N, C-alpha and C positions, 0 to 999 in steps of 0.2 A: 321335125318339128319340136320349136323349142319347149323346154320343161317350165311350166309355170313356176314362179318364183314365190313361197309362201311369205307369208308376210309376218315380220320378226314379233313376238311374242315374249314382250318384256317381263311381263309376271312370270313365266316359267321360267326364262332363264337365270332372272334375278335369283327366284326364288332357290334354284339349285346353285349357283354359285354362290351366293350370300349363306346358304346352308354349310357348303364344304368349308367355306371361309370361316366363319364363328365357329364352327365344329371343330377346325383344325386347331384355330385360337385359343378356342377353351381348352381342346385336350393338351395344346402345349404350354399353357398358362398354369393348367392341372397339374402337367406331369413337373412341370419347375419349380413350382410352388410345394408339391409334396414332397421332391427331391431334396429340395433346402430345409424345409422342417423335418425330415427325418434325420440328414446329417447335422444338424444342429442339434437336433435332441440326442444323437450319440454321443457328438461332441461333446456336450454337456454331462453326459452320463461318464464318458470317458475320462474328463478333468477330474471329477469328483472320486472317480476308482483311484485315479494315481495320486490325489490328494492323500486319499484314506490310505494306501500301501506306502506309501513314502513316511506317511506320518508314523505305521507300524514299524517301519523300519528305523527309523530315528528314534523313538522310542526304547525299543529292544538292543540299539546301538548303547543309549545310554544305562538301560538296566543291565547289560551285561560287562560293563567297565572294561572297554576294551583297551584302553589305554590310547595315549598319544599316536602310537603307528595306527592305530586302525581305527576312528571315527567315524567309518563308514560300515554299515552292516554287509552292504552290497560284496566287499571283497573278502567277505570269509564264509560266504555260502557255498562255495566249490567245495564240495565233501572229495573231492581228489587231491584237496589242498590240505595237509596235516596240520596238527596244532604247532608242532615245532618247527614247521616251515613258515607258518605266520607268525609266530613268536606269541603266541595266545596259550591262557593256561586251558588242559582240555577241558576242564569242568565248565568253563564259563563259556568256550565253543561250543560245544554241545549244548548249553541249556540255551543260546543264541539263536540255534541254529532251530531248533525244535521247537521253541517259541513260536519263533515267526512263522515256521509252515504250519504250526497249528492255527494262527491266524489265519492264514491263507485258505487251509481247508474248512473252515469255519464260515468262510464268509457269506452272506447271507443270499439266496438266490443262484448259488454258483454251480454250475454245470461240470467245470473241468478248472483246474488250479495247475500251472507249471511254470518252473523255474528254469531259464535258459542260461547258460554260459555264453559268453563272448564267440567261442567256437562251433556252437549249434547243439551243444553236448544236454542232454537233459538233468537239470542238478536233483531236480525232486519232483514230483509230480502226486497230486490227490490220485492219479491212479499208477500204482507201481509198477507194472508193467511197462510206463513209458522210462520211468528213472534210468539213466544209462544210455539211454538210445542217444543217437545223434541224426536231427533232424534236416536232411536238405533240401534245398531247393526252396527255402521257405522267407519269400519276398519280405513279407511284414518282419519279420526279425532283423534282416539286413536293412530295411528302412529305417528301423528304431536306431539299431546301432551306428548308423550313418549320422541320423540327423539329431540323435540323442532325444529326441521328444516322442511323445506317447502317438502311438498308431490305433485307431479303431475303427471297426466296420459291422454292419448288420448280416443276419445270414437269417435264410427261410430255414424250415426243416428238413426241406427236401435236400438242402446243400451239406447234410450231414456227411461226414465219412471222406470228403474231396482232400483232407489234409491230413497227413500220417499221424498229428498228434491229438488228432478230433477223436480220441477213445473216453468218451465222456463216462461220469459216476451217474447219472441218469439220462434218459433220452430228452431233450427237449419236446415241448408241446406244439411250440408254434415258430416263435420268431426268438432267436437270440443274439446276441452280442458278445465279437470279441474285443480284447482290450489288451496293448502290448503296451506295458510298463516299464521304462528302463530305471536302475538303480545304480545310480553314480559313484565313482571313487571320488577320492578326494580332491584330485588332479581333474574331475570333469570327465573322465572317458566312462564308457557302460562296461560295469563288472560283470551286471547278469540283468536280466530280463524275467517280467514277471508277464506270465500269458495268463490272461483270466477269459473263461467263457462262461457268459451270465443269462440269466432268462430273467429280465427284470418285470414282473407282472403289472405294475402301476405304468411303468414307460411305457410297454406294448399296448397298453390300453390308451395311454395317452397319444400315441403314433398312431393306433387305428382312427380313434376318434378325429385326429387331426387329418389323416386320408380323407373320410367319411366328409368331413367339412369344406375341407379346400375342393375334392372332385363336385361335390354337391354344390360350392358355388360358383366355380367353374362353368357347371353344365345350366344352372339357374342364369347367370351374367349371361351365356353364350345364348341362350333361350331367349333371353329379355331383349340382348341388342338385335338378334333376329327377326322378333315378333317386332320391333320400333322401325325395323330399316324395312321389313315387308310393308307394313302398314305406310310406310312414307312412299315408299316405291308404288303400292298398289293405288294409294290417293293419285300419285301423280301420273298412273297412268289411265287411270279413270278419266283425269282432268285432261290428258292427252288425247284421249279417244272424244271426250266430248268437245273439244276444240277444232277435231279432224272432223268430226261430224257437222260442226258449225261451219266448217269453214268450206265441206262439200255444198251443205246446202245455201249458204249464203251465195255459193258460185251458180249454183241451180237456179236459185231465187233470180241473180242478176240476168241470167241468160234468158229465164222465162219472163221476166218482166219486159226486158226488151223485145222480145220477139212476141209477147201477149199488146204491148205498147203499139209495135208496128202493125200487128193485124187488125186491134182493135181500129186504130187510126184508118188505117184502109179497107174496112169495112163500115166505117160509122156512114160516108156520104152516099154509097151505093146501096144501103138499106134506108135511107131516108129518100131514095129519088123511089124505088121499090114502093114504098108504103104510101107516097104520094101518088103515084100511079095507080096503086090498087083503089086508093080512095075516090080519085076522078073516077076510073073504070067504074065504081061501084055504084056512084051517082048517076052515070049516062048508059050501064050497062042495063040486060035485062034481068029478071028474078031468075032464071035459072042459071047464070052465074055468078049469082049475089053470093050463095054459100060458099065456094073457092074464091071469090074475093076477101071475105071475110077469114078465112081461113088462112091466107095469104098474110093479112094483116095483123092476125093473132100470131104468127109465127115470125114474122118482122120484129112485133113487139118482144117478142121473145130472145128473139137473137139481139136486137137493140139493149138489152136489159145484162146479157152476158158482156157486150161488147163495154156499158158502164162499169161494169163491175172488174172487167182487165184493166181497164184504164185507172180504177180506184186502186187497184192491187198492184199495179205498175207505178203508181204515182208514189214519191216519200210524203210521210204524214209529217209535216211541219207547221199546223195550224199553232199558235197560242194558247195555252189553256185559260179559263176563266171561270167564275163561280155560275154554277149551272143548277137550279131548282131541278132537283131530279123529280120529283113529284107532277110537276109540268110538263115537265120531257116525257114520263110515262103516259100521262094522257094524252098529248098529242100522237105518240107512235099507237099507240091503241085505236085512236082515232082512224088513223091513215087505215086499217084494216075492217072498218067497220061493217064493209059491204061481203069480205070473204068471212067473217066470223058469223054472218048470219045464214050467209048459202051454206056453210057449214054445218051450221045448228050449233056452236059452240057457246056452253056457256062460260061466263067471266067471272071469276072472283077476285074483285080490285076494289079495295075502300081506299077511295085517295083522301075522302077528309080524316078518316083516323091513322093515315101515315105519317110518320113524323116528318115535318117540314124542315127539311134540310139540302143546304147547297153544296154542290160537290165540286171538285177540281176537274174540268172538262171543258170541252168545245161542244156548242151547242151543234154545228152541223155534223161533226164527229160522232157527237153522243148519240144524233138521231140517226144517223146509220149505223151504228151498234144495235141500240136497240131494236130497229128495224129488222137488222140481220137475226137477233135471236125470236122474236115475236114470226117472223115470216117463217122459220123453221118447225117454231112450234105450232102454228096453225096447219102448215102442212102435212104435220105428221098425224092430224087429225082429220083426215077428209069426210069420214061420217059422224063427225062429232064427237064431243069430250068434253073436258070441262080445263079452261085454262086460267092459272092462279098466278097472280102477281101480287107481290110485296115488295116494301120497305122494313128492312130489319131496322132495331135501336140502333144508334151509332155507339159504337164501341171503341172510346178513346177518340182516335182520328180517322178512323174506316169506317165506312157503312157499307152495306150487302142490299143489292136489289135481286132480288129470288125470282124466278119465271119458272114455273111449273106446269107439265103438260102432261095428258093423259092418253100420250100418242101410243105409236109401234114401239120406241125404245130403239136403242142399238143393241149390237153383240159386241163381247169383248174385244173381238177382233177390230171392228170398227171403229172402237173407241182407242185403240193405238194409232190409227192413223188420222183421228178426229183432226190436228191441229197441223197438219201437212198440206201445201197446195196442190191442188188439184186431185184429191180424194174426197169423193163425194160417196154419199148415202141415198142420194135421190136420184130417181131417175130422170136423167136432162137436167141436172144439176151441173154446176160447175167448179165445186169444190174450195171456194177461197171465201166463201162467206165467213166464217168462223175464223180463219186464218186473219180478216179484216179485224174483225171483232177482239182477236188477242193483239193484234199490233195496236188498235186504238187502245185497249186498256193499259198497255205497258207504255204507251205516251201517255196518258193520264197518272199515270204512278201507281195504278190498279193491277187488278188481276183477274182473269175468270176461270171457273171452274165448271165442270159438268159431270153429271152423275146420271146414268142410264141404267135401262134393264130392259130386255127384250118384251114387250106386250106390256109393259108397267108403265111405259112414261119415262120422261126426259126433265131433270132440275139442271136449270143453269145459274149459276151465283155470279154476279158481276158487284167486284169489291171496289168500290171509290174512296179516292183521299178526300177527305170531309175539306171545303174549301174554306179558307181563313177570313172571318166576317171581323172588317174593323169599321 
């Protein structure tokens, strides 16, 4: 047995796919922007640190008066070189080194300051335990020596101790920044490298705020895009569902219309013959069969009414609209049901003299058919009497409403849902096309029909028309 294929749920699949796509896009964009923001912030701090340290080295070089042979402080920082080898007075050399190292030690927010020789040996460090050690496998130091440019990076607190030289004077609280600053010889080669570990509180707070704003913006923008896309697809899905239902209903109506037209045409002539034969037999027959013959005539009339309704339902509505006096049309429709109203003991609440004399855009015969259908339903809903209220409301702009209220049995919520569907009826023996025709006729007039009903409380029907242009 072949499995039944489930219908494609556009909303569900789109909601899942769009959530994954927009969520992924938001995460990727947030990660890219936050990484770019942090890198730029660290580079900016590294540039300022480099300028600061190189300025200190230049000032100390001038202050020590090293002479024309040593115009760069970087070339004399290595303690393994003596004053005689460097050709510098001992006192000047010691003072230059001490003052430069003191400046590094006193740098604000510094966790550790270290000076490397090109061979990787620690010339000086704020942590004396590191002085004299050779640090191997230092990729950042190798990069600085090769490129002769500052190298910077950010680290989290958990990364402490990953490198041999990370023996801080004080432990970082959260995030810290590492800068490798090259100090150049007169010929442009790297004579020494200053490594600074810092914990700049203001910069870290700015990075955290930037992180928060970037991720918040990414999530909000992703959420906004998702909501907009879902709203669009949800609206499109509703439109598609409505169009699909309309197509199915139209196909059904076309098929029912063709079938009902064929049935109605096939029954009309035989029914006429049966009624004529019954009338002739009633005139010639005896009193014993009269009751049965009358029942035949009544039932034939009832079926003939169904045939007329089927023909009206299957026939397209193409009559031209004209200006019709709605008060006169209501008077004529009510007079048609005088006998039924009196027989059921129904009280009529209708004041044509006080009703606004207004002409509506309609067609005389179609308007009569619509009013007859509405009044017939109201009268049939009150077989043991009641009150039938008919009123024409005051026109509002270019619209006027006719209100028909009965105190009959009313309808349930389930019955209201199928009210305007063809061949769904609440009346025993009814055909279920009356209100459908009313709806189609009112649409043809450019108006609308509304119905409110409660069980055992009655029904209110509102027919809204366009006011005809009076020239």
